[in-house]
C-alpha positions in Angstrom: -11.8 -59.2 122.4 -12.4 -56.1 120.3 -11.0 -56.1 116.8 -9.3 -53.1 115.2 -10.3 -51.7 111.8 -7.9 -49.2 110.3 -9.4 -47.1 107.5 -6.8 -45.1 105.5 -8.5 -42.1 103.9 -11.4 -40.1 105.3 -13.2 -39.2 102.0 -16.6 -40.3 100.8 -15.8 -44.1 101.0 -13.5 -44.2 104.0 -15.6 -41.9 106.2 -18.7 -44.0 105.4 -17.0 -47.3 106.4 -15.6 -45.8 109.6 -19.0 -44.4 110.6 -20.8 -47.7 109.8 -18.4 -49.8 111.9 -17.5 -47.5 114.8 -20.0 -49.2 117.2 -18.8 -52.7 116.3 -15.0 -52.5 116.5 -12.1 -50.3 117.5 -12.1 -48.1 114.4 -9.1 -45.9 113.6 -9.4 -43.4 110.7 -6.2 -42.1 109.2 -6.4 -38.8 107.4 -4.3 -35.6 107.4 -7.3 -33.3 107.3 -9.2 -32.0 110.2 -12.7 -32.6 108.6 -14.5 -34.6 106.1 -14.6 -32.6 102.8 -17.5 -32.7 100.4 -15.2 -31.9 97.5 -18.2 -31.7 95.1 -18.6 -28.1 96.5 -15.0 -27.0 95.6 -15.8 -25.3 92.3 -18.8 -23.4 93.8 -16.6 -22.3 96.7 -14.2 -20.8 94.2 -17.0 -18.7 92.6 -18.8 -18.1 95.9 -16.3 -18.3 98.8 -19.0 -17.4 101.4 -20.5 -20.8 100.6 -17.3 -22.7 101.3 -18.0 -23.6 104.9 -20.8 -25.9 103.7 -18.2 -28.3 102.4 -16.7 -29.3 105.7 -17.9 -31.7 108.4 -15.7 -32.1 111.4 -14.6 -35.6 112.1 -15.6 -35.3 115.8 -19.3 -35.0 114.8 -19.0 -37.8 112.3 -17.1 -40.3 114.3 -18.2 -40.1 117.9 -16.9 -43.6 118.8 -13.8 -43.9 116.6 -10.3 -42.6 116.8 -9.1 -40.1 114.2 -5.4 -39.9 113.6 -4.3 -36.8 111.6 -1.4 -38.2 109.7 -0.5 -39.7 106.4 0.0 -43.4 105.6 3.5 -44.0 104.1 3.5 -47.8 104.0 0.9 -50.6 104.4 1.7 -54.2 105.2 -0.7 -57.1 105.9 -0.6 -56.4 109.6 -1.1 -52.6 109.7 -0.1 -49.1 108.6 3.0 -47.1 109.1 2.5 -43.3 109.4 4.6 -40.4 108.4 5.3 -39.8 112.1 6.9 -43.3 112.3 4.1 -44.8 114.3 2.8 -48.3 113.2 -0.9 -48.9 113.7 -1.7 -52.6 113.9 -4.9 -53.7 112.3 -7.1 -56.8 112.2 -8.9 -55.3 109.2 -7.6 -52.7 106.7 -9.6 -50.5 104.4 -7.7 -48.6 101.7 -9.8 -45.5 100.7 -7.3 -42.8 99.8 -9.0 -41.6 96.6 -7.4 -39.4 94.1 -5.4 -36.1 94.1 -6.9 -33.3 92.1 -5.4 -29.8 91.5 -6.9 -26.8 93.2 -9.6 -25.7 92.9 -11.2 -29.1 92.2 -9.9 -30.2 95.6 -8.9 -27.9 98.5 -5.1 -27.7 98.8 -5.0 -27.3 102.6 -5.5 -30.0 105.2 -7.4 -27.6 107.5 -10.8 -26.0 107.1 -9.4 -22.6 107.9 -6.6 -23.0 105.4 -8.9 -24.3 102.7 -11.4 -21.5 103.1 -8.6 -18.9 103.0 -7.4 -20.5 99.8 -10.8 -20.3 98.2 -11.1 -16.6 99.1 -7.7 -15.8 97.7 -8.5 -17.7 94.5 -11.8 -16.0 94.2 -10.2 -12.6 94.3 -8.0 -13.6 91.4 -10.9 -14.9 89.4 -13.1 -11.9 90.2 -10.6 -9.5 88.4 -10.5 -11.6 85.2 -12.7 -10.8 82.3 -11.5 -13.8 80.2 -11.2 -17.3 81.6 -9.4 -20.3 80.0 -10.2 -23.8 81.2 -8.0 -26.7 80.0 -10.1 -29.8 80.1 -13.8 -30.2 79.1 -14.5 -33.2 81.3 -17.0 -33.0 84.2 -14.7 -30.8 86.3 -14.1 -28.2 83.5 -17.7 -28.1 82.5 -18.9 -27.7 86.1 -16.4 -25.0 86.7 -17.6 -23.1 83.6 -21.1 -23.3 84.8 -20.3 -22.0 88.3 -18.3 -19.1 86.8 -21.1 -18.1 84.4 -23.8 -18.2 87.1 -21.9 -15.6 89.1 -20.4 -13.6 86.3 -22.5 -14.2 83.1 -20.5 -11.6 81.2 -17.1 -13.2 81.6 -15.7 -14.9 78.5 -15.1 -18.6 79.3 -13.4 -20.9 76.9 -12.8 -24.6 77.3 -10.1 -26.4 75.4 -9.9 -30.2 75.2 -8.2 -32.6 72.8 -11.2 -34.9 72.8 -13.6 -34.6 69.8 -16.8 -34.9 71.8 -18.2 -34.0 75.2 -19.0 -36.8 77.6 -18.0 -39.7 75.4 -19.8 -42.9 76.2 -23.0 -41.2 77.5 -26.3 -41.1 75.7 -26.3 -38.8 72.7 -29.2 -36.8 74.1 -27.2 -36.0 77.2 -24.4 -34.5 75.1 -26.8 -32.7 72.9 -28.5 -31.1 75.9 -25.1 -30.2 77.4 -24.2 -28.4 74.2 -27.5 -26.5 74.1 -27.0 -25.3 77.7 -23.4 -24.3 77.2 -24.4 -22.3 74.1 -27.1 -20.5 76.1 -24.6 -19.6 78.8 -22.1 -18.3 76.2 -19.4 -20.9 77.1 -17.1 -21.4 74.1 -15.7 -24.8 73.3 -12.5 -25.7 71.4 -12.7 -29.5 71.0 -10.3 -31.7 69.2 -7.3 -29.5 69.8 -4.7 -28.7 72.5 -2.3 -25.8 73.3 1.1 -25.8 71.6 2.6 -24.5 74.8 1.1 -24.2 78.3 0.0 -20.8 79.6 2.5 -18.5 81.2 2.0 -18.2 85.0 0.4 -20.4 87.5 -3.1 -21.7 87.2 -5.6 -19.6 89.1 -3.3 -16.5 89.2 -4.6 -13.5 87.3 -2.5 -11.9 84.6 -3.1 -11.5 80.8 -1.5 -14.1 78.5 -1.9 -15.4 75.0 -1.7 -19.1 73.9 -2.0 -20.8 70.6 -3.9 -24.0 69.9 -2.8 -26.8 67.6 -5.4 -25.5 65.2 -3.6 -22.2 65.0 -6.0 -20.1 66.9 -4.7 -17.5 69.4 -6.6 -17.2 72.7 -6.0 -14.4 75.1 -7.2 -14.7 78.7 -6.7 -13.3 82.2 -6.7 -16.5 84.2 -6.5 -20.2 83.5 -7.4 -23.4 85.3 -6.3 -27.0 84.8 -9.3 -29.3 84.9 -7.7 -32.6 84.1 -4.9 -34.9 85.5 -6.3 -36.4 88.6 -3.9 -39.0 90.1 -4.8 -42.0 92.2 -3.4 -41.6 95.7 -1.5 -44.8 96.2 2.0 -43.7 97.3 1.6 -45.7 100.5 1.6 -48.9 98.5 4.8 -48.0 96.5 7.1 -50.3 98.6 5.1 -53.4 97.6 4.8 -54.7 101.1 1.1 -55.3 100.7 0.3 -55.6 97.0 1.4 -54.5 93.5 -0.5 -51.7 91.7 -1.8 -51.8 88.1 -0.4 -49.6 85.4 -3.1 -47.0 86.3 -1.9 -47.0 89.9 -4.9 -49.0 91.2 -5.3 -52.2 93.2 -6.9 -55.4 92.0 -9.9 -56.4 94.1 -12.3 -59.3 94.3 -16.1 -59.1 93.8 -16.3 -58.5 97.6 -13.8 -55.7 97.3 -11.0 -57.5 99.1 -7.5 -56.7 97.9 -6.6 -59.8 96.0 -4.9 -62.3 98.2 -6.3 -61.0 101.5 -9.6 -61.7 103.3 -9.0 -58.9 105.8 -7.9 -56.1 103.5 -10.2 -54.1 101.3 -9.9 -51.3 98.8 -12.6 -48.9 97.8 -13.2 -45.8 95.8 -10.7 -44.6 93.1 -8.0 -46.9 94.4 -10.0 -50.1 93.5 -9.4 -51.3 90.0 -13.0 -51.4 88.8 -14.6 -50.8 85.3 -16.3 -47.6 86.3 -15.7 -43.9 86.7 -14.2 -42.3 89.8 -17.3 -40.9 91.5 -18.3 -40.2 95.1 -21.5 -42.2 94.7 -19.6 -45.3 93.7 -17.2 -44.9 96.6 -20.1 -44.8 99.0 -21.6 -47.9 97.4 -18.3 -49.7 97.9 -18.3 -48.6 101.5 -21.7 -50.2 102.1 -20.5 -53.5 100.7 -17.2 -53.5 102.7 -18.9 -52.4 106.0 -21.3 -55.3 105.7 -18.6 -57.8 104.9 -16.4 -56.7 107.8 -19.4 -56.6 110.1 -20.0 -60.3 109.2 -16.4 -61.2 109.8 -16.5 -59.5 113.2 -19.4 -61.8 114.1 -17.5 -64.8 113.0 -19.6 -65.2 109.8 -18.7 -65.5 106.1 -18.8 -62.2 104.2 -21.3 -62.5 101.4 -21.8 -59.0 100.0 -20.8 -58.5 96.4 -20.2 -55.4 94.4 -21.3 -55.4 90.8 -20.5 -52.3 88.7 -23.3 -50.9 86.7 -21.8 -51.5 83.3 -22.7 -48.1 82.0 -21.7 -44.6 83.1 -23.8 -42.3 85.2 -23.5 -38.7 86.1 -25.1 -35.6 87.6 -23.4 -32.7 86.1 -24.7 -29.3 87.4 -24.0 -26.1 85.5 -24.6 -23.7 88.5 -27.7 -24.1 90.7 -30.3 -24.2 87.9 -28.7 -25.9 84.9 -27.0 -29.2 84.1 -27.4 -32.6 82.6 -27.5 -36.1 83.9 -27.6 -39.8 83.1 -29.0 -42.2 85.7 -29.7 -46.0 85.8 -33.1 -47.6 85.6 -34.3 -51.2 85.3 -34.6 -50.5 81.5 -31.2 -49.1 81.2 -29.7 -45.6 81.5 -31.9 -42.5 80.9 -31.2 -38.8 80.5 -32.1 -37.0 83.7 -34.0 -33.7 83.1 -32.4 -30.5 84.2 -34.9 -30.0 87.0 -33.9 -33.3 88.5 -30.1 -32.5 88.2 -30.8 -29.2 90.0 -32.9 -30.7 92.7 -30.7 -33.7 93.4 -27.3 -32.0 93.2 -27.1 -28.5 91.7 -28.9 -26.5 94.4 -26.8 -27.6 97.4 -24.2 -30.1 96.0 -25.3 -32.8 98.4 -24.8 -30.6 101.5 -28.2 -31.7 102.9 -27.4 -35.3 102.2 -24.2 -35.1 104.2 -25.8 -33.1 107.0 -28.1 -36.1 107.5 -25.3 -38.6 107.3 -22.4 -36.9 109.0 -23.9 -34.3 111.3 -23.4 -30.5 111.6 -20.9 -29.0 109.3 -18.3 -26.3 109.8 -20.3 -23.4 108.4 
């Protein structure tokens, strides 16, 4: 008798698990969106809205043998998932892959391709009118956004403000040094080790002149601002505690095989899994490979043996537009600083569009 695998969340990890198992079980993917979204392209879509269609891959081309339910999970128990519609989906295996919520434009706000592209176009019009841009947060999102803006509009003034004293803490010194060099060459201004006394007037992404003051006493005048921090793990469907408790960071404790602790048939991957590593698409897809192999073994009546071992040091590919950027990658001898040409070739040029075309099929462009 066929077993049912319910995957909650159709992002990088969830979509990969569903695709890997769709020929072996009755796979049901639960996600409110009408397509897989390569959110790595969001910041480029803001600066170049004609590029936005490259981000989306319809689920019907990705999951030809699975069932896709466009809904939100509101509760999970050991036996299945309750949806916002009230329907309860029974499951022999559960995969929790809901990821994190980021503010627009780091993630599309709309659940439809058409709505997301319309939002990017509207946001682009606001940005295009601005001569001075303020970005709050100098982490990877803020830095990448600055790079995308500068590639399209090199004469715009772009200022990043962050309370942290350094860029990319925990990475190799030469990575941070090269990042500073490229930002200086682009004319991106940094205000590190400080914060704003009061938030900017008006909504983020909405054009309109304003002036703010930093804790260091500097006044900054800009025409538009963006929030590039504050991602939140999407775990509201676990709030009732019917399946498991969450950590103080809103995550779920998992075993080395990525089972939710206490369950052999329930797994958590991506940002939701409480692992000592950064929230990155690449890690979520590695989690997906482990989980798919373990569930596949269980479907055959075998013991799951795949184990996930975090790298133990951070990695990143951080493009600054199509031609710039820095990176840190693993090697048998430890992490190394990736040259700019490698960052551009592997990610910056197309933000993994080619990779997902090969994995997921034709996109919505």
